[in-house]
Every structure is written in C-alpha cells, then in structure tokens.
C-alpha positions in Angstrom: -56.6 -137.2 -74.7 -57.5 -137.8 -71.1 -57.6 -141.3 -69.6 -61.2 -142.1 -70.4 -62.6 -145.3 -71.8 -65.3 -143.5 -73.7 -62.8 -141.2 -75.4 -60.8 -144.2 -76.5 -63.8 -146.0 -77.9 -64.9 -142.8 -79.8 -61.5 -142.3 -81.2 -61.3 -145.9 -82.4 -64.8 -145.7 -83.8 -63.9 -142.5 -85.7 -60.9 -144.2 -87.3 -63.1 -147.1 -88.4 -65.8 -144.9 -89.8 -63.2 -143.0 -91.9 -61.7 -146.2 -93.2 -58.4 -145.4 -91.4 -58.3 -148.1 -88.7 -55.4 -150.4 -89.2 -55.2 -154.1 -88.5 -52.5 -156.8 -88.6 -52.8 -160.0 -90.6 -51.1 -163.0 -89.0 -49.0 -165.2 -91.3 -49.5 -168.8 -90.4 -46.7 -170.2 -92.6 -44.7 -170.0 -95.8 -45.7 -173.0 -97.9 -42.3 -172.9 -99.6 -39.6 -171.8 -97.2 -37.5 -170.5 -100.0 -40.2 -168.3 -101.5 -41.3 -165.3 -99.5 -44.0 -164.3 -102.0 -46.3 -167.2 -101.0 -47.8 -167.2 -97.5 -50.7 -168.8 -95.7 -53.1 -166.5 -93.8 -56.2 -167.9 -92.0 -55.8 -171.1 -93.8 -55.6 -169.6 -97.3 -52.6 -169.3 -99.6 -51.9 -165.8 -100.8 -49.4 -164.3 -103.3 -47.7 -161.3 -101.6 -47.5 -158.0 -103.6 -47.0 -155.7 -100.6 -43.6 -156.7 -99.2 -40.4 -154.6 -99.6 -38.3 -157.8 -100.2 -37.5 -156.4 -103.7 -34.7 -158.8 -104.6 -36.2 -161.9 -103.0 -33.4 -162.3 -100.5 -35.3 -162.6 -97.2 -35.8 -166.3 -97.7 -32.4 -167.0 -99.3 -30.6 -170.0 -97.6 -27.2 -168.2 -97.6 -28.6 -165.5 -95.3 -30.2 -168.1 -93.0 -26.9 -170.0 -92.9 -24.8 -166.9 -92.1 -27.2 -165.9 -89.4 -27.2 -169.3 -87.7 -23.4 -169.7 -88.0 -22.7 -166.3 -86.4 -25.4 -166.9 -83.7 -23.6 -170.2 -82.8 -20.4 -168.3 -82.3 -21.6 -165.0 -80.8 -25.0 -165.8 -79.2 -28.5 -164.7 -80.2 -28.1 -161.1 -79.0 -25.4 -158.5 -78.8 -26.1 -157.8 -75.1 -25.5 -154.1 -75.1 -25.1 -150.9 -77.1 -22.3 -150.6 -79.6 -20.4 -148.2 -77.3 -20.6 -150.6 -74.3 -19.9 -154.2 -75.2 -22.2 -154.9 -78.1 -19.9 -154.1 -81.1 -18.7 -157.4 -82.6 -16.5 -158.4 -85.5 -19.7 -159.2 -87.5 -20.9 -155.6 -87.0 -17.5 -154.1 -87.8 -17.1 -156.2 -90.9 -20.5 -155.2 -92.2 -19.8 -151.5 -91.7 -16.5 -151.8 -93.6 -18.2 -153.7 -96.4 -21.0 -151.2 -96.8 -18.6 -148.3 -96.8 -16.4 -149.9 -99.4 -19.4 -150.8 -101.6 -20.8 -147.3 -101.5 -17.5 -145.5 -102.0 -17.6 -143.9 -98.5 -15.0 -143.6 -95.8 -17.2 -145.1 -93.1 -20.6 -146.5 -92.3 -22.4 -146.7 -89.0 -25.0 -149.4 -88.2 -28.3 -148.5 -86.5 -31.0 -150.8 -85.3 -33.7 -149.3 -87.6 -33.9 -146.8 -90.4 -36.2 -144.7 -88.2 -33.5 -144.5 -85.6 -30.8 -143.7 -88.2 -32.8 -140.7 -89.5 -33.5 -139.4 -86.0 -29.8 -139.7 -85.1 -28.6 -137.9 -88.2 -30.9 -134.9 -87.7 -29.9 -134.7 -84.0 -26.2 -134.7 -84.9 -26.3 -132.2 -87.8 -29.2 -129.8 -86.9 -30.4 -128.1 -83.8 -32.1 -125.1 -82.2 -31.8 -121.8 -84.1 -31.2 -123.7 -87.4 -33.4 -124.9 -90.3 -34.0 -128.3 -91.9 -35.4 -128.3 -95.4 -37.3 -131.4 -96.5 -39.5 -132.8 -99.2 -43.2 -132.5 -98.4 -43.6 -136.3 -99.0 -40.5 -137.4 -97.0 -40.8 -140.5 -94.9 -42.2 -140.0 -91.4 -38.8 -140.8 -89.9 -37.2 -137.8 -91.7 -40.0 -135.5 -90.6 -39.9 -136.7 -87.0 -36.1 -136.5 -87.0 -36.2 -132.9 -88.1 -38.9 -132.0 -85.4 -37.1 -133.8 -82.6 -33.8 -132.2 -83.4 -35.1 -128.8 -82.2 -34.5 -127.2 -85.6 -37.3 -125.6 -87.6 -38.6 -127.8 -90.4 -39.3 -126.2 -93.8 -41.1 -128.4 -96.4 -40.8 -127.8 -100.2 -43.1 -129.1 -102.9 -42.6 -132.7 -103.6 -39.6 -133.5 -105.9 -39.4 -129.8 -106.8 -35.9 -128.4 -106.5 -37.1 -125.0 -107.7 -39.5 -124.8 -104.7 -36.6 -125.8 -102.4 -34.4 -123.1 -103.9 -37.1 -120.4 -103.4 -37.5 -121.4 -99.7 -33.8 -121.0 -99.2 -33.5 -117.6 -100.9 -31.8 -115.1 -98.5 -31.4 -117.8 -95.8 -28.1 -118.8 -94.1 -29.5 -120.9 -91.3 -30.3 -124.1 -93.2 -27.8 -126.8 -92.1 -29.5 -130.0 -93.5 -31.4 -130.7 -96.7 -33.2 -134.1 -96.4 -35.0 -136.2 -99.0 -35.9 -139.7 -99.7 -34.1 -141.2 -102.7 -36.8 -143.5 -104.0 -40.1 -142.4 -102.4 -41.7 -145.4 -100.7 -45.4 -144.5 -101.4 -45.1 -142.8 -104.8 -42.3 -144.8 -106.4 -40.7 -141.8 -107.9 -37.1 -140.5 -107.4 -35.9 -137.2 -106.0 -34.1 -134.7 -108.3 -30.8 -135.3 -106.5 -28.4 -133.4 -108.8 -30.3 -130.2 -108.4 -30.7 -130.7 -104.7 -27.0 -131.4 -104.3 -26.1 -128.1 -106.1 -28.6 -126.3 -103.8 -27.2 -127.8 -100.6 -23.6 -127.0 -101.7 -24.5 -123.4 -102.4 -26.0 -123.0 -98.9 -23.2 -125.0 -97.2 -25.9 -127.5 -96.0 -25.5 -131.2 -95.5 -27.5 -133.2 -98.1 -29.1 -136.3 -96.5 -30.5 -138.9 -98.8 -32.6 -141.7 -97.3 -32.4 -144.3 -100.0 -33.9 -147.1 -98.0 -36.0 -148.3 -101.0 -33.5 -147.5 -103.8 -30.4 -149.3 -102.5 -29.9 -152.7 -104.1 -32.6 -151.9 -106.7 -31.6 -148.7 -108.6 -28.4 -148.0 -110.5 -26.3 -150.1 -112.8 -24.8 -152.0 -109.8 -27.6 -151.5 -107.3 -26.0 -148.6 -105.4 -29.3 -146.8 -105.5 -30.7 -143.4 -106.6 -27.3 -141.7 -106.0 -25.6 -144.0 -108.5 -28.6 -143.9 -110.9 -28.2 -140.1 -111.1 -24.5 -140.1 -111.5 -23.6 -138.5 -108.1 -20.7 -139.3 -105.7 -20.0 -139.1 -102.0 -19.0 -135.4 -102.3 -22.4 -134.5 -103.8 -24.3 -136.6 -101.2 -22.3 -136.6 -98.0 -24.9 -138.4 -95.8 -26.5 -141.5 -97.1 -29.0 -143.6 -95.1 -29.8 -147.1 -96.1 -31.8 -150.0 -94.6 -31.1 -153.7 -94.5 -34.7 -154.9 -94.3 -35.8 -154.2 -97.8 -33.7 -155.2 -100.8 -31.2 -156.9 -98.4 -33.8 -159.1 -96.9 -32.5 -158.7 -93.3 -33.0 -156.1 -90.6 -31.3 -152.9 -89.5 -29.9 -149.7 -91.1 -26.8 -147.7 -91.6 -25.5 -144.2 -92.3 -22.6 -143.9 -94.7 -20.4 -140.8 -95.1 -17.0 -139.2 -94.5 -14.8 -140.3 -91.6 -15.3 -137.3 -89.4 -19.1 -137.0 -90.2 -19.6 -140.6 -89.1 -17.5 -140.1 -86.0 -19.6 -137.0 -85.1 -22.7 -139.1 -85.6 -21.3 -141.9 -83.3 -20.7 -139.2 -80.6 -24.0 -137.4 -80.9 -26.8 -139.7 -82.1 -28.8 -140.7 -79.0 -30.7 -143.3 -81.1 -27.3 -145.0 -81.7 -25.7 -144.4 -78.3 -28.6 -145.6 -76.1 -29.9 -148.7 -77.8 -28.8 -152.3 -78.0 -26.8 -153.3 -81.1 -28.2 -155.6 -83.7 -27.7 -159.3 -83.1 -24.4 -160.3 -84.6 -26.2 -163.0 -86.6 -28.3 -160.3 -88.3 -25.2 -158.4 -89.3 -23.6 -161.6 -90.7 -26.8 -162.3 -92.7 -26.6 -158.7 -94.1 -23.0 -159.3 -95.1 -24.1 -162.4 -97.0 -26.9 -160.4 -98.7 -24.4 -157.7 -99.8 -22.4 -160.4 -101.6 -25.5 -161.5 -103.4 -26.6 -157.9 -104.3 -23.2 -157.4 -106.0 -22.9 -160.8 -107.6 -26.5 -161.4 -108.9 -27.4 -158.5 -111.0 -30.0 -160.6 -112.7 -32.3 -159.9 -109.7 -32.4 -156.2 -110.6 -32.9 -157.1 -114.3 -35.8 -159.4 -113.4 -37.4 -156.8 -111.2 -37.3 -154.3 -114.1 -38.8 -156.8 -116.5 -41.6 -157.6 -114.1 -42.4 -153.9 -113.6 -42.5 -153.4 -117.3 -44.9 -156.4 -117.7 -47.2 -155.1 -114.9 -47.3 -151.6 -116.4 -48.0 -152.9 -119.9 -50.8 -155.1 -118.6 -52.3 -152.3 -116.5 -52.3 -150.0 -119.5 -54.3 -152.5 -121.5 -56.8 -152.8 -118.7 -57.1 -149.0 -118.3 -55.8 -149.1 -114.7 -54.3 -145.8 -113.6 -50.9 -146.8 -112.3 -48.8 -143.7 -111.5 -46.1 -142.9 -114.1 -43.1 -144.3 -112.4 -40.6 -147.1 -113.0 -39.2 -149.5 -110.4 -40.6 -152.0 -107.9 -43.1 -149.7 -106.3 -46.2 -149.3 -108.5 -49.0 -147.2 -106.9 -52.5 -147.5 -108.2 -54.2 -144.3 -107.2 -57.8 -144.7 -105.9 -58.5 -141.5 -103.9 -61.0 -142.6 -101.4 -59.7 -144.5 -98.4 -62.8 -146.7 -98.1 -62.7 -147.7 -101.8 -59.0 -148.5 -101.5 -59.9 -150.9 -98.6 -62.6 -152.5 -100.7 -60.3 -153.1 -103.6 -57.7 -154.6 -101.3 -60.3 -156.9 -99.8 -61.5 -157.9 -103.3 -57.9 -158.8 -104.3 -57.4 -160.7 -101.0 -60.5 -162.8 -101.8 -58.9 -163.7 -105.1 -55.7 -164.7 -103.4 -53.5 -161.6 -103.8 -52.3 -159.5 -100.9 -51.9 -155.9 -101.9 -51.9 -153.2 -99.2 -54.3 -150.2 -99.2 -52.3 -147.1 -98.2 -54.4 -144.4 -96.5 -53.9 -141.1 -94.7 -51.9 -140.1 -92.8 -49.3 -142.2 -94.6 -50.3 -140.4 -97.8 -52.1 -137.0 -98.2 -55.9 -136.9 -97.9 -57.7 -137.8 -101.1 -54.7 -139.9 -102.4 -55.4 -143.3 -101.0 -54.0 -146.1 -103.1 -53.1 -149.6 -103.6 -49.3 -149.9 -103.2 -48.2 -152.8 -105.5 -44.7 -153.9 -104.8 -42.7 -156.4 -106.9 -40.0 -158.9 -106.0 -37.4 -160.7 -108.1 -39.0 -163.8 -106.5 -42.2 -163.3 -108.4 -42.7 -164.9 -111.7 -44.5 -163.8 -114.9 -47.5 -166.0 -114.0 -47.9 -164.3 -110.6 -47.9 -160.8 -112.3 -50.4 -161.9 -114.9 -52.7 -163.4 -112.2 -52.5 -160.2 -110.3 -53.4 -158.2 -113.4 -56.5 -160.4 -114.0 -57.6 -160.0 -110.4 -57.0 -156.3 -110.5 -59.0 -155.9 -113.7 -62.0 -157.8 -112.2 -61.9 -155.9 -108.9 -61.6 -152.6 -110.6 -64.6 -153.3 -112.9 -66.7 -154.4 -110.0 -66.0 -151.2 -108.1 -66.8 -149.1 -111.2 -70.2 -150.9 -111.5 -70.9 -150.5 -107.8 
C-alpha cells in the first residue's frame, strides 16, 4: 500500500463493512482486586468470559507479593538482554523450576510466546528444508516457519494421516509443529501419532502448549501429559506464562544441547530485553500454586461440564470439545459481532472471533472459563446466551 490517506481510509472502511475491524475496550477498574473475572468498562460492571486466565491466578496475592518483593531487590526492569547483563537469579531459578516440573533437562525464557516460536523455527529449520504444520496452527507458528526461510507445508487440521501423506518420500522435513490445545477451536492435537511420524522422519516435534499447560493432564503438565507422552516423544515444548500462570512471558523446554543451540541461534532471544525479574518471581510463585492447588483444574472441568450441559438444553451449537475453551460457532462475522454486543449489553464480555484469526465462514463466540468463575456466573451467561441467540434467530 502506498502512502496515501485515501487508500488508508478505504482500507479501514473495507474492514468495517466486512465486520472485521477490531477495537480495544478500556478496563477502568477491577471492582474486586482479587477477582479478575469482574471488570468495569465505561462505567458498567461486566463478567469476563474471554480471558485466558484459566486458573484464576492473575489476581492472586501471592503473585503480586512475589513480583513486588523481587522488584524491590532487583529493580523494575532487567536492563538488558539475557546474554548481556539481564539474566538474574529470578530468571535462572524459574528456568530450572520449569524444566524440573516438565521433566526436561533445560528451559529457556522468552519475552513472549510469539518470540519463542519464531526463535525455535529459526534455530531448527532453514533454507532448503521443510516445516510441516497443522493448518490451524497459531499465527506465531506460521510466521516462525515463514521467517525461518524453510518452506512451510500445512496438513489438514488435527489429521495425522494427512501429515503422513505430505511427508511420503520426503527427507527434507526438519520440524513438525503443532499447537497442543488449539486456542480457537478448543480441541487437542493427536500427539502420539505426530510423535511417531516425526521420529520416523528424524524431524523435531515442536508442541506449542500455551493453552494446555496448567490445565490439561492429571498434574497440569498439559496436552503432552494428558496423552501419555514424554520428553523423548516431544523434544521441543513451548509454554507461556500469561495464561494459566497468570503472569507474562514464555519458555521453551527440551534437552540440554537443544536448548543451548536455541540460546545461540534464536534472534528473538538474543536481541531483546529479558523479562523484568519481578515477573519471573511471580511466575515461580504461580508454578507453586499450579502444582499445589489441583482443585483449580477440577473446578475448571466442572464449570465446563455445567456450561456444556446448559448449552445443550438451550440448543446452542457449542463445538464438541472439553476444556476451558468453548467455541460457539456462528459462521457470519457480522452476526458474531451482534451476538457479542447483545451479551455485553447484558453484562457479559465474550469475544467475537473473526477472520483472519479463524477461517472464513467460521466466525464464533470464544467462551473461556476460569477457576475464578462460580456456578452462578456460568448460569447467568447461559441465560444471556439463550436470550441473545433467540433474538438473532427471530431477526
């Protein structure tokens, strides 16, 4: 696009006409500082059903206390990249704690999950090689593959047979990448079959389990644990700290040499400022709670079951998935926006997900649950959903 005010205006108008223009809502306050599911926006109190704070830890006092204590010792920022002067004891301790929890030899902190996925692809794939990825992979996995210089091949969503057919006769695939728990669909990748396929082709299997860690598995170790796999089957595991952990940042966990190679090659690690030490300390406190308070996962499962049962009674077409992400498929982007607005008017904040985040014709409401919700909040959301859905059907 050339530098032309008319072109900019037309582009923005086109997004608006298609129902694809995005806007931010400004949170004025949290009426209860310990409850992240209640916010005040434009003077109105809303119940939040679009956050990724699955375990309700983002407003936990232990995290705030750890952050403040470390900031008092180490300052509000790290001051430099990890490889310069930005790597503190708080960072190092968190890396060791994450590696130990996940049964890996090492973990490496990144500032964001996006940067972690770009870094892994750059370190383990390059020109003349192929990356194989799920068609519905997160944008960071897609961008990471494209920026690596390798050629990206995309198999049918969650279809290991499709992946196998794409690799028949090939010897140039070095990385097979997939989400663990898919963030927009709420389903889980077929990891055992993908692990066997990657091993057969001597490719690295990368699982981005940003939305599964802390939530899935008997002890919260994510989709890998839930499907009975170990570090040998999944040698590269990406996780984030801003979802179930309620903090910020990301990491890659794997074998000692693999992580050392990542440290040496990942430009998105080498050339950026390290997380504030207080953020790392808060994440360490969150990890303690993730391990000690299994009731949060149990509560999350119970709330998901309650939502699904209520939706079935109302005839709402939730997608057939378990877990904290419950997509309500709408199809048309404009209708998804209208439903989201109708819920907002009733005091419930549920995001409308539209292309290009999801494929054309699959716009949806993405309902997300938190252990901080209670049964009354879920029942209230169901009532509001039923009313809004009926209104749209009549219209």
